[in-house]
C-alpha positions as CSV (number, residue, x, y, z in Angstrom):
1,M,-51.6,-83.7,13.4
2,T,-50.3,-81.9,11.0
3,P,-48.5,-79.1,12.7
4,T,-49.3,-75.5,11.7
5,L,-47.6,-73.0,9.6
6,A,-46.6,-71.3,13.2
7,S,-45.6,-73.9,14.8
8,A,-43.5,-75.4,12.2
9,T,-41.9,-71.9,11.7
10,R,-41.6,-71.5,15.4
11,P,-38.2,-71.6,16.4
12,R,-37.1,-75.5,19.0
13,G,-37.9,-74.5,22.4
14,Q,-40.2,-71.6,21.9
15,R,-43.6,-71.9,23.1
16,D,-46.5,-70.2,23.1
17,T,-48.4,-68.9,26.0
18,S,-51.9,-69.2,26.6
19,P,-54.0,-66.9,27.6
20,A,-54.5,-68.0,30.8
21,S,-50.9,-68.0,32.0
22,R,-50.9,-64.6,30.5
23,T,-53.6,-63.9,32.9
24,G,-52.0,-65.3,35.9
25,V,-48.2,-63.8,35.1
26,M,-50.2,-60.5,35.0
27,A,-52.2,-61.3,37.8
28,V,-49.2,-61.8,39.9
29,L,-47.5,-58.4,38.5
30,L,-50.6,-56.7,39.7
31,L,-50.8,-58.0,43.2
32,A,-46.4,-57.5,43.9
33,A,-47.0,-54.1,42.6
34,F,-49.9,-53.4,44.7
35,Y,-48.0,-54.8,47.7
36,F,-44.7,-53.0,47.4
37,L,-46.7,-49.0,46.1
38,M,-49.3,-49.2,48.7
39,P,-46.8,-48.6,51.3
40,I,-46.0,-45.9,49.2
41,W,-48.8,-44.3,48.4
42,W,-50.3,-44.3,52.2
43,L,-47.0,-42.0,53.3
44,I,-47.7,-39.8,50.4
45,V,-51.6,-39.2,51.4
46,A,-50.6,-39.0,54.9
47,A,-47.8,-36.5,54.5
48,T,-50.3,-34.0,52.6
49,K,-52.7,-34.2,55.2
50,P,-53.2,-31.2,57.9
51,A,-51.1,-31.6,60.9
52,G,-51.8,-33.8,63.6
53,H,-54.4,-35.3,60.8
54,Q,-51.9,-38.4,59.4
55,F,-53.7,-41.0,61.2
56,S,-57.4,-40.1,61.0
57,G,-59.7,-40.1,58.2
58,S,-59.4,-42.6,55.0
59,G,-56.1,-43.5,55.0
60,L,-55.1,-43.9,51.4
61,W,-57.7,-40.9,50.4
62,F,-56.6,-37.5,50.4
63,D,-58.3,-35.5,53.0
64,G,-57.0,-31.5,53.3
65,F,-53.7,-30.2,52.6
66,G,-51.0,-29.2,54.3
67,L,-47.9,-30.6,53.1
68,F,-45.8,-27.3,52.8
69,E,-46.5,-26.6,57.0
70,N,-46.0,-30.2,57.5
71,I,-42.2,-29.6,55.7
72,A,-41.8,-26.5,57.7
73,L,-42.8,-28.6,61.4
74,V,-40.5,-31.1,60.6
75,F,-37.2,-28.4,59.5
76,D,-38.5,-26.6,62.9
77,V,-37.4,-29.7,65.2
78,N,-34.5,-29.5,67.2
79,D,-33.5,-26.3,65.6
80,G,-33.7,-28.0,61.9
81,I,-31.4,-30.9,62.7
82,F,-33.3,-32.9,60.0
83,G,-32.0,-30.7,57.3
84,K,-27.8,-31.9,58.5
85,W,-29.4,-35.5,58.6
86,M,-30.4,-35.3,54.9
87,L,-27.2,-33.3,54.4
88,N,-25.2,-36.2,56.0
89,S,-26.9,-39.8,54.2
90,I,-26.1,-37.7,51.4
91,F,-22.6,-37.2,52.2
92,Y,-22.0,-40.5,53.5
93,S,-24.4,-42.3,50.2
94,G,-23.2,-40.5,47.4
95,T,-18.9,-40.6,48.5
96,A,-19.2,-44.4,49.8
97,A,-21.1,-45.4,46.1
98,L,-18.7,-42.9,43.8
99,V,-15.5,-44.3,45.7
100,G,-16.8,-47.8,45.8
101,T,-17.9,-48.2,42.4
102,V,-14.3,-47.2,41.6
103,I,-12.9,-49.8,43.5
104,S,-15.3,-52.1,42.8
105,A,-14.8,-51.3,38.7
106,M,-11.0,-51.4,38.8
107,A,-11.5,-54.7,41.1
108,G,-13.9,-56.6,38.6
109,Y,-12.3,-55.6,35.6
110,A,-8.6,-56.6,36.7
111,I,-10.5,-60.7,37.8
112,A,-12.0,-60.4,34.2
113,K,-9.4,-59.5,32.3
114,Y,-6.1,-60.2,33.8
115,A,-4.8,-63.8,34.1
116,F,-2.9,-64.4,37.6
117,R,-2.2,-67.0,40.1
118,G,-5.1,-67.3,42.1
119,R,-8.0,-65.2,40.1
120,G,-9.8,-68.5,40.7
121,L,-9.8,-68.2,44.3
122,V,-9.8,-64.3,44.6
123,F,-13.0,-64.8,42.7
124,G,-14.3,-67.3,45.1
125,V,-13.7,-65.6,48.2
126,I,-15.9,-62.2,46.6
127,L,-18.4,-64.7,45.7
128,A,-18.2,-66.2,49.5
129,A,-18.5,-62.6,50.9
130,V,-21.7,-61.9,48.8
131,L,-23.3,-64.3,50.5
132,I,-22.6,-63.2,54.2
133,P,-25.3,-60.5,55.5
134,K,-22.8,-57.0,56.0
135,V,-25.1,-57.1,59.8
136,M,-22.6,-59.5,60.7
137,F,-19.7,-57.4,60.8
138,T,-21.7,-54.6,62.6
139,L,-19.9,-55.3,66.1
140,P,-16.4,-56.7,64.7
141,L,-16.3,-53.4,63.3
142,F,-17.1,-51.4,66.2
143,L,-15.0,-53.3,68.6
144,M,-12.1,-52.4,66.0
145,F,-13.1,-48.5,65.6
146,N,-13.3,-48.3,69.1
147,Q,-9.5,-49.4,69.4
148,I,-8.3,-46.9,67.0
149,G,-10.5,-44.0,67.8
150,L,-12.4,-43.7,64.8
151,L,-16.1,-44.2,66.7
152,N,-18.3,-40.8,66.0
153,T,-16.6,-39.7,63.2
154,P,-17.4,-39.8,59.1
155,L,-14.7,-42.2,58.5
156,A,-16.3,-45.1,60.9
157,M,-19.2,-45.3,58.6
158,L,-17.5,-44.4,55.3
159,L,-14.7,-47.3,55.3
160,P,-17.3,-50.1,55.9
161,S,-19.9,-48.5,53.1
162,I,-17.3,-48.2,50.2
163,V,-16.3,-51.9,50.4
164,S,-18.8,-53.8,47.9
165,P,-18.3,-57.6,47.0
166,F,-21.4,-57.7,45.1
167,G,-20.3,-54.5,42.9
168,V,-17.1,-56.3,42.6
169,Y,-18.9,-59.3,40.9
170,L,-21.3,-57.3,38.9
171,A,-18.2,-55.5,37.6
172,S,-16.3,-58.4,36.5
173,V,-19.2,-59.8,35.0
174,F,-19.8,-56.8,33.1
175,A,-16.1,-56.5,32.2
176,A,-15.8,-60.2,31.1
177,Q,-18.8,-60.3,29.1
178,S,-18.7,-56.4,27.5
179,V,-15.1,-55.3,26.8
180,P,-13.6,-57.1,24.0
181,D,-10.3,-58.7,24.6
182,E,-9.5,-57.6,21.0
183,L,-10.1,-53.7,21.7
184,I,-7.6,-54.0,25.2
185,E,-5.0,-55.5,22.9
186,A,-5.6,-52.8,20.0
187,G,-4.6,-49.7,23.1
188,R,-1.8,-51.7,23.8
189,L,-0.8,-52.1,20.5
190,D,-0.6,-48.1,20.4
191,G,1.0,-47.7,22.9
192,A,-1.6,-46.8,25.9
193,G,-0.7,-48.6,29.3
194,E,-3.0,-50.3,31.4
195,F,-4.2,-47.8,33.1
196,R,-5.3,-45.2,30.4
197,I,-7.0,-48.2,28.7
198,F,-9.0,-49.1,31.5
199,R,-10.1,-45.5,32.2
200,S,-10.6,-44.4,28.4
201,V,-11.8,-47.5,27.1
202,S,-12.8,-49.7,29.4
203,M,-14.8,-47.9,31.6
204,R,-16.6,-45.9,28.6
205,I,-18.3,-49.2,27.9
206,M,-18.8,-50.9,31.5
207,T,-21.0,-47.2,31.8
208,P,-24.5,-48.5,32.1
209,A,-22.9,-51.3,34.6
210,L,-21.3,-48.5,36.7
211,V,-24.2,-46.5,37.0
212,T,-26.1,-49.6,38.3
213,I,-23.4,-50.2,40.9
214,F,-23.4,-47.0,41.8
215,L,-27.3,-47.0,42.3
216,F,-27.0,-50.2,44.3
217,Q,-24.8,-48.9,46.7
218,F,-26.4,-45.6,47.2
219,V,-29.5,-47.2,48.1
220,E,-27.5,-49.8,50.3
221,V,-25.9,-47.5,52.6
222,W,-28.6,-44.6,52.9
223,N,-31.0,-47.4,54.1
224,N,-28.2,-49.3,56.7
225,Y,-29.6,-48.4,60.2
226,L,-27.4,-50.4,62.3
227,L,-23.9,-49.3,61.2
228,P,-24.4,-45.7,61.9
229,A,-26.6,-46.5,64.6
230,M,-23.5,-48.1,66.4
231,V,-20.7,-46.1,65.7
232,L,-22.0,-42.1,65.5
233,N,-23.6,-41.7,68.7
234,D,-23.0,-37.7,67.9
235,S,-26.6,-37.2,66.8
236,S,-25.8,-34.0,64.4
237,L,-23.5,-36.7,62.3
238,Q,-26.2,-39.0,62.0
239,P,-27.9,-39.9,58.5
240,V,-31.7,-39.2,58.1
241,V,-32.4,-43.2,58.8
242,V,-30.8,-43.0,62.7
243,G,-32.3,-39.6,62.9
244,L,-35.9,-40.5,62.0
245,V,-35.9,-43.8,64.4
246,G,-34.9,-41.6,67.2
247,W,-37.6,-39.5,67.0
248,S,-40.0,-42.1,66.7
249,A,-38.7,-43.7,69.9
250,S,-39.0,-39.8,71.7
251,N,-42.1,-41.1,73.7
252,G,-44.3,-38.2,72.0
253,N,-41.3,-35.4,72.4
254,V,-41.7,-35.3,68.4
255,P,-45.0,-36.0,67.1
256,A,-45.8,-39.3,65.2
257,G,-47.5,-37.0,62.5
258,T,-43.8,-35.2,62.1
259,V,-42.2,-38.7,62.0
260,V,-44.6,-39.9,59.1
261,V,-43.8,-36.5,57.0
262,G,-39.9,-36.7,58.0
263,A,-40.0,-40.5,56.2
264,F,-41.4,-38.9,53.0
265,L,-38.9,-36.8,52.2
266,S,-36.3,-39.3,53.3
267,I,-37.1,-41.2,50.2
268,I,-37.3,-38.4,47.7
269,P,-33.6,-38.1,47.0
270,L,-33.9,-42.0,46.2
271,V,-36.4,-41.5,43.7
272,I,-34.8,-38.5,42.2
273,A,-31.9,-40.9,41.8
274,F,-33.5,-44.1,40.6
275,L,-35.5,-41.9,37.7
276,S,-32.5,-39.8,36.6
277,L,-30.4,-42.5,36.5
278,Q,-32.7,-45.4,35.4
279,R,-32.0,-45.2,31.6
280,F,-28.6,-46.2,32.4
281,W,-29.5,-48.5,35.3
282,R,-32.1,-50.6,32.7
283,A,-29.1,-50.7,30.3
284,G,-26.7,-52.0,32.8
285,L,-29.1,-54.7,34.1
286,T,-28.6,-56.3,30.8
287,A,-25.0,-55.4,29.9
288,G,-23.3,-58.4,30.6
289,A,-26.4,-61.2,29.0
290,I,-25.5,-60.8,26.0
291,K,-22.1,-60.9,24.3
């Protein structure tokens, strides 16, 4: 069979996809999008329904509008403690993500760009730490914080949250692929110190990757339930995730519809963070893919 011109000029290893395969891929993607987006759509619809009607009528379409009244009810419960929970979550997530991103950038950059004894061992330990679920450390952290008197303090939430082995791994990969060694040598020849090179040159190149690490860590800390539930017994110090679970388990003291509206409000900061950092996040995912 004589090859066609298109097949003759096509790079080796590259194949045309058939309409059936494209249709199959699109069907899987649409099914996945439906699976992940449908609960969010239900939450939006339920939050807009009048108070007490969140679970009545069609669950997937609007039936009246009472969003602003529902929000007012959420902030009226327990003297407006929901607002305190939201501020706590923003503080814990923002502080831990910011400090954790700086630590991850410095550690990953050092592993990628400096040759020192035991570098491979350190990198292997970091990879091993990525594979260990963080929930396994919750009980040891609780016992340790209890011994040193850090329970019911913001440090009990912040200290474990600023450490991110996955962030160190990502920063190391990005630094190795995106920061040229020649640029570092040029900075040294100009008389710049190592920290100045890192701060003024390398971090600028790594910005998309660092934004990615920040966003991942922000979402992880925001959604963390087990750690704050164990180390923060004072309700005024708890994040919104723990507070909403407490409302849900209040045996009807807080209406279920109010909990639903609170859950809707709790995801708004995550959506804002994702949309505002999206262009950096998308660039960061591929920053280390091509050298």
